[in-house]
Each structure stands twice: as structure tokens, then as C-alpha cells.
Backbone as numpy.savetxt, mean C-alpha at the origin, in Angstrom:
# Nx Ny Nz CAx CAy CAz Cx Cy Cz
8.29 1.01 -4.02 8.01 0.38 -2.62 8.87 -0.59 -2.55
9.30 -1.32 -1.49 10.38 -2.30 -1.16 9.07 -3.47 -0.79
8.02 -3.22 -0.34 7.23 -4.21 -0.55 5.62 -3.86 0.61
4.73 -4.75 0.66 3.72 -4.66 1.28 3.25 -5.90 2.06
3.28 -6.18 3.24 2.91 -7.04 4.08 1.46 -6.96 4.61
0.60 -8.09 4.09 -0.89 -8.44 4.72 -0.89 -9.50 5.63
-1.44 -9.32 6.92 -1.71 -10.18 8.05 -3.18 -10.08 8.27
-3.79 -11.44 8.31 -4.99 -11.35 8.65 -5.45 -12.40 9.52
-6.60 -12.24 10.51 -6.85 -13.34 11.40 -8.55 -13.24 11.59
-9.28 -14.41 11.62 -10.31 -14.49 11.91 -10.72 -15.46 12.96
-12.03 -14.89 13.68 -12.35 -16.02 14.96 -13.40 -16.32 14.37
-13.59 -17.70 14.36 -14.90 -18.41 13.95 -15.34 -19.38 15.32
-16.77 -19.10 15.86 -17.27 -20.01 16.85 -18.73 -20.61 16.45
-18.61 -21.57 16.54 -20.11 -22.62 15.97 -20.30 -22.39 14.74
-19.15 -22.21 13.78 -19.28 -22.22 12.08 -19.90 -20.72 11.90
-19.72 -19.82 12.74 -20.19 -18.53 12.43 -18.93 -17.09 12.72
-18.79 -16.48 11.67 -17.32 -15.42 11.65 -17.70 -14.54 12.89
-17.04 -14.63 13.89 -16.87 -13.59 15.02 -15.88 -12.32 14.99
-15.11 -12.41 14.53 -14.01 -11.39 14.23 -13.18 -11.59 13.34
-12.99 -10.30 12.29 -12.10 -10.54 11.13 -11.21 -9.19 11.50
-9.85 -9.73 11.34 -8.87 -8.36 11.32 -7.81 -8.75 10.29
-7.60 -7.43 9.69 -6.66 -7.44 8.55 -5.66 -6.32 8.98
-4.47 -6.60 8.79 -3.34 -5.41 9.22 -2.41 -5.37 7.92
-2.40 -4.17 7.38 -1.03 -4.19 6.52 0.13 -3.28 6.78
0.96 -3.49 6.27 2.17 -2.88 6.52 3.04 -2.37 5.31
3.47 -1.16 5.10 4.28 -0.88 3.93 5.68 -0.46 4.32
6.65 -0.80 3.45 7.96 -0.78 3.99 8.69 0.15 2.42
8.29 1.55 2.41 8.82 2.34 1.21 9.53 3.46 1.39
10.32 3.65 0.62 10.61 5.39 0.34 10.08 5.86 -1.00
9.44 6.96 -0.94 8.63 7.32 -2.04 9.41 8.89 -2.40
10.28 9.01 -3.43 10.90 10.35 -3.52 10.07 10.99 -4.65
10.02 12.43 -4.61 9.49 13.37 -5.51 7.91 13.11 -5.76
7.19 13.08 -4.55 5.97 12.51 -4.68 5.50 14.03 -4.17
4.00 14.37 -4.56 3.53 15.87 -4.06 2.45 15.46 -3.23
2.39 15.75 -1.79 0.99 15.33 -0.82 0.00 16.08 -1.63
-1.25 15.33 -1.95 -2.28 16.11 -1.97 -3.57 16.46 -1.40
-3.22 15.53 -0.38 -4.52 15.62 0.80 -4.05 14.72 1.98
-4.42 15.29 3.19 -4.05 14.60 4.30 -5.02 14.79 5.31
-5.56 13.68 5.88 -6.97 13.25 6.55 -6.64 12.56 8.06
-7.08 13.21 8.98 -6.67 12.52 10.18 -8.26 12.13 10.71
-8.32 11.26 11.10 -9.67 10.58 11.73 -9.68 9.31 12.61
-10.25 9.49 13.51 -10.49 8.30 14.31 -8.98 7.90 14.88
-8.07 8.51 14.62 -6.81 7.80 15.43 -5.82 7.64 14.26
-6.49 7.30 12.94 -5.71 7.16 11.66 -5.41 8.40 10.65
-4.53 8.21 9.93 -3.68 9.34 9.16 -3.57 8.77 7.99
-4.60 9.29 6.91 -4.42 8.85 5.45 -3.65 10.08 4.64
-2.69 9.60 3.88 -2.17 10.58 3.08 -2.26 10.07 1.67
-2.63 10.97 0.90 -2.85 10.52 -0.68 -1.71 11.67 -1.52
-1.22 10.98 -2.18 0.19 11.55 -2.93 0.02 11.56 -4.70
0.58 12.39 -5.26 0.72 12.30 -6.43 2.10 12.22 -7.04
2.17 11.20 -7.83 3.82 11.07 -8.31 3.81 10.77 -10.03
4.62 11.56 -10.46 4.94 11.68 -11.85 5.55 10.49 -12.35
5.09 9.78 -13.19 5.99 8.58 -13.63 6.30 8.63 -15.17
7.55 8.00 -15.68 7.93 8.23 -16.96 7.59 6.75 -17.24
6.79 6.52 -18.47 6.28 5.31 -18.88 7.29 4.23 -19.45
8.45 5.18 -20.04 9.43 4.71 -21.13 10.27 3.54 -19.76
10.83 4.22 -18.73 11.30 3.54 -17.60 10.54 2.43 -17.00
9.26 2.83 -17.01 8.57 1.52 -16.24 8.74 0.37 -17.42
8.31 0.58 -18.48 8.28 -0.23 -19.58 9.43 -1.16 -19.51
10.59 -0.47 -19.33 11.82 -1.41 -19.33 11.89 -2.40 -18.25
11.26 -1.80 -16.96 11.52 -2.43 -15.77 10.69 -3.80 -15.88
9.47 -3.37 -16.06 8.44 -4.57 -16.28 8.64 -5.42 -17.46
9.39 -5.25 -18.45 9.82 -6.11 -19.43 10.70 -6.98 -19.67
11.34 -6.51 -18.43 12.72 -7.34 -18.34 14.29 -6.63 -19.05
13.73 -5.56 -19.89 14.88 -4.95 -20.73 15.99 -4.52 -19.87
17.25 -4.82 -20.16 18.23 -3.90 -19.51 18.82 -2.66 -19.93
18.66 -2.32 -21.48 18.86 -0.94 -22.09 18.06 0.14 -21.66
């Protein structure tokens, strides 16, 4: 994924929370993932995916190794 952006806005009146809105945005390209489930409900779409990862590659990436 390239990034996840989270925006939040709370409305408070007389020291009482009136409204809370949290919005997220994902900018990503996911390759070789298998869609396992798609749910449409209340105008929203939820997609679940399965992605096989090679632990050796992630170890190199997260540890900062170049080799």
C-alpha cells in the first residue's frame, strides 16, 4: 500500500460530544490477491482479500537489509 489517510472531525457543544466523523482513504495497488468475500450493505462495499507473502522478503524490507 502507498498510504492510509485518516481524517477526523468532532463537534462539541456545552462540553458534550454532539457528532464524531472519521474518514479513511487508502491509496494502494495490491497484486496477486484473491478476493475471498464481497459484501454490499447500506451503500458501502467491503472486500476481503487473501494475499500470500514471502516472510524472507518482508524480513529484509523491515530490517533495512539491502541483500
